[in-house]
C-alpha positions as CSV (number, residue, x, y, z in Angstrom):
1,M,-19.0,19.3,-19.0
2,K,-16.6,16.4,-19.4
3,N,-16.6,15.8,-15.7
4,L,-20.4,15.6,-15.7
5,L,-20.4,13.1,-18.5
6,R,-18.1,10.9,-16.4
7,N,-20.1,11.4,-13.2
8,K,-22.1,8.2,-12.8
9,A,-24.6,9.7,-10.3
10,F,-25.4,12.5,-12.7
11,L,-25.8,10.1,-15.6
12,T,-28.1,7.8,-13.6
13,L,-30.3,10.6,-12.3
14,T,-30.6,12.3,-15.7
15,S,-31.5,8.9,-17.4
16,V,-34.2,8.3,-14.7
17,D,-35.6,11.8,-15.2
18,L,-35.6,11.3,-18.9
19,F,-37.8,8.3,-18.9
20,E,-40.1,9.7,-16.1
21,T,-40.6,12.9,-18.1
22,I,-41.5,10.9,-21.3
23,G,-44.0,8.9,-19.3
24,M,-45.7,11.8,-17.5
25,S,-45.9,14.1,-20.6
26,L,-47.1,11.2,-22.7
27,F,-50.0,10.3,-20.4
28,N,-51.0,13.9,-19.7
29,I,-51.8,14.5,-23.4
30,I,-53.5,11.0,-23.6
31,L,-55.6,11.7,-20.5
32,L,-56.9,15.0,-22.1
33,T,-57.7,13.1,-25.3
34,Y,-59.5,10.4,-23.3
35,A,-61.6,13.0,-21.4
36,R,-62.8,14.4,-24.7
37,T,-64.5,11.1,-25.6
38,F,-67.1,11.5,-22.8
39,A,-70.5,13.0,-23.3
40,Q,-69.7,15.9,-21.0
41,A,-66.4,16.5,-22.7
42,H,-65.9,20.2,-21.6
43,L,-66.5,19.3,-17.9
44,M,-64.2,16.2,-18.1
45,V,-61.4,18.2,-19.8
46,S,-61.7,20.9,-17.2
47,L,-61.3,18.3,-14.4
48,V,-58.3,16.8,-16.1
49,S,-56.7,20.3,-16.5
50,I,-57.2,21.1,-12.9
51,A,-55.8,17.7,-11.8
52,T,-52.7,18.4,-13.9
53,V,-51.8,21.5,-12.0
54,L,-53.1,20.4,-8.6
55,P,-50.0,18.5,-7.5
56,G,-47.9,21.7,-7.8
57,I,-49.8,23.2,-4.8
58,F,-48.2,20.5,-2.6
59,G,-44.7,21.1,-3.8
60,I,-43.5,22.5,-0.4
61,V,-45.0,19.5,1.4
62,T,-43.5,16.8,-0.8
63,G,-40.2,18.7,-0.6
64,Q,-40.2,18.7,3.2
65,I,-41.1,15.0,3.3
66,A,-38.3,14.2,0.8
67,D,-35.8,16.2,2.9
68,R,-36.6,14.2,6.0
69,T,-36.6,10.9,4.2
70,R,-33.6,8.6,5.0
71,N,-32.1,6.2,2.5
72,K,-33.1,8.4,-0.4
73,R,-31.9,6.0,-3.1
74,F,-34.2,3.2,-1.8
75,W,-37.3,5.4,-1.9
76,L,-36.3,6.8,-5.3
77,A,-36.4,3.2,-6.7
78,F,-39.5,2.3,-4.7
79,T,-41.5,5.2,-5.9
80,K,-40.6,4.5,-9.6
81,F,-41.9,0.9,-9.3
82,T,-44.9,2.2,-7.5
83,Q,-45.7,4.5,-10.3
84,A,-45.3,1.7,-12.8
85,L,-47.8,-0.4,-10.8
86,L,-50.2,2.5,-10.7
87,Y,-50.2,2.8,-14.5
88,L,-50.6,-0.9,-14.9
89,L,-53.8,-0.6,-12.8
90,L,-54.8,2.4,-14.8
91,A,-54.4,0.4,-18.0
92,Q,-57.0,-2.1,-16.7
93,L,-59.5,0.6,-16.2
94,I,-59.1,3.1,-19.0
95,N,-61.2,1.3,-21.6
96,Q,-64.3,1.6,-19.4
97,K,-66.3,4.7,-20.3
98,Q,-67.7,5.6,-16.9
99,I,-67.3,9.0,-15.2
100,F,-66.5,7.2,-11.9
101,I,-63.7,5.3,-13.6
102,L,-62.4,8.5,-15.1
103,L,-62.2,10.1,-11.6
104,I,-60.2,7.1,-10.4
105,I,-57.8,7.5,-13.4
106,I,-57.4,11.2,-12.6
107,A,-56.7,10.3,-9.0
108,I,-54.1,7.8,-10.0
109,N,-52.4,10.4,-12.3
110,I,-52.4,12.9,-9.4
111,V,-50.8,10.4,-7.0
112,S,-48.2,9.6,-9.7
113,D,-47.4,13.3,-10.2
114,L,-47.0,13.8,-6.4
115,L,-44.6,10.9,-6.3
116,G,-42.7,12.5,-9.1
117,M,-42.4,15.7,-7.1
118,Y,-41.3,13.8,-4.1
119,N,-38.6,12.1,-6.3
120,N,-37.3,15.6,-7.3
121,G,-36.8,16.3,-3.6
122,L,-35.0,13.1,-3.1
123,T,-32.5,13.7,-6.0
124,M,-31.4,17.2,-4.9
125,P,-29.3,16.0,-1.9
126,I,-27.7,13.4,-4.1
127,I,-26.7,16.1,-6.6
128,Q,-25.3,18.3,-3.9
129,Q,-23.1,15.5,-2.6
130,K,-22.2,13.7,-5.8
131,I,-21.5,16.6,-8.1
132,D,-18.8,19.2,-7.5
133,E,-20.2,22.5,-6.2
134,N,-18.9,24.4,-9.1
135,E,-20.7,22.1,-11.6
136,Q,-24.0,21.8,-9.8
137,E,-25.6,24.7,-11.5
138,Q,-24.5,23.4,-14.9
139,A,-25.8,20.0,-14.1
140,I,-29.2,21.3,-13.2
141,G,-29.3,23.4,-16.3
142,I,-28.4,20.5,-18.6
143,N,-31.0,18.3,-16.8
144,S,-33.7,20.9,-17.2
145,G,-32.9,21.4,-20.9
146,I,-33.1,17.7,-21.5
147,L,-36.4,17.4,-19.7
148,T,-38.0,20.3,-21.6
149,I,-37.1,18.5,-24.9
150,M,-38.4,15.2,-23.5
151,Q,-41.7,16.7,-22.6
152,T,-42.3,17.6,-26.2
153,V,-41.1,14.2,-27.3
154,G,-43.4,12.5,-24.8
155,Q,-46.4,14.4,-26.1
156,A,-45.5,13.6,-29.7
157,I,-45.2,9.9,-28.8
158,G,-48.6,10.0,-27.0
159,I,-50.4,11.7,-30.0
160,S,-48.7,9.4,-32.5
161,L,-49.6,6.3,-30.4
162,L,-53.2,7.2,-30.3
163,A,-53.4,8.1,-33.9
164,I,-51.9,4.8,-35.0
165,T,-53.6,2.4,-32.5
166,K,-56.5,4.4,-30.9
167,D,-55.8,2.2,-27.9
168,Y,-55.8,4.0,-24.5
169,Q,-55.0,0.8,-22.7
170,L,-51.8,0.4,-24.7
171,A,-50.9,3.9,-23.8
172,G,-51.3,3.0,-20.1
173,Y,-48.9,0.1,-20.6
174,V,-46.3,2.2,-22.4
175,N,-46.4,4.7,-19.5
176,A,-46.0,1.9,-17.0
177,V,-43.0,0.7,-18.9
178,T,-41.3,4.1,-18.9
179,F,-41.5,4.2,-15.1
180,L,-40.4,0.6,-14.9
181,I,-37.3,1.4,-16.9
182,A,-36.6,4.4,-14.7
183,G,-36.8,2.1,-11.6
184,V,-34.4,-0.4,-13.2
185,I,-31.9,2.4,-14.0
186,V,-32.0,3.5,-10.3
187,L,-31.2,-0.1,-9.3
188,V,-28.4,-0.4,-11.9
189,G,-26.8,2.8,-10.6
190,Y,-27.8,2.2,-7.0
191,Q,-24.2,2.2,-5.7
192,N,-23.5,5.6,-7.3
193,L,-26.4,7.2,-5.4
194,T,-25.1,6.7,-1.9
195,V,-25.3,9.8,0.3
196,K,-24.3,10.6,3.8
197,E,-27.4,11.1,5.9
198,E,-27.2,14.1,8.2
199,K,-28.2,13.3,11.8
200,K,-30.3,15.9,13.5
201,T,-29.8,16.7,17.1
202,A,-32.8,16.8,19.5
203,H,-32.7,20.6,19.4
204,Q,-32.8,20.6,15.5
205,L,-35.6,18.1,15.5
206,K,-37.6,20.3,17.9
207,D,-37.0,23.4,15.7
208,S,-38.0,21.6,12.5
């Protein structure tokens, strides 16, 4: 445990996941609440619910893409800033009560969730190289526990934010800020996330 707390790569990745989880869980609950404001509330909520689980179907695909991605730390930072921009765009749209706009917002949320799954695939090789083999299982366990807690925290923040302000646009901005902070953390810890890229032979590439 002490070694993990001194491991800069572990601390960087855990901090990044913390803010990303707050953002994702915060906006998922807000999106459900937003869907309930439409005339066809049951249909809209059903669409949002389907969209929430839909990215999980592509987990294998995003994992394979992440595995083949070179310069993983660059793409880890790039995707965080991309997610921040997506939610900035979403914040500009969310006050418009149109079904077409809601579908665009749902699509943005799906893309962000897919990028999040892609990020998970990028971090695993970093964990494998930067954390001692005997401590990797413990590191993943600690990270998972923190994220479970942060999901609840994110939902609580989302509900509280809406109860106080009733401002969906502000919620979009808050979500964008969480991803922006995550991206900045990646940049701050950039040097700690260097990994050796495995070069595949022509035979390995053909097999893959």
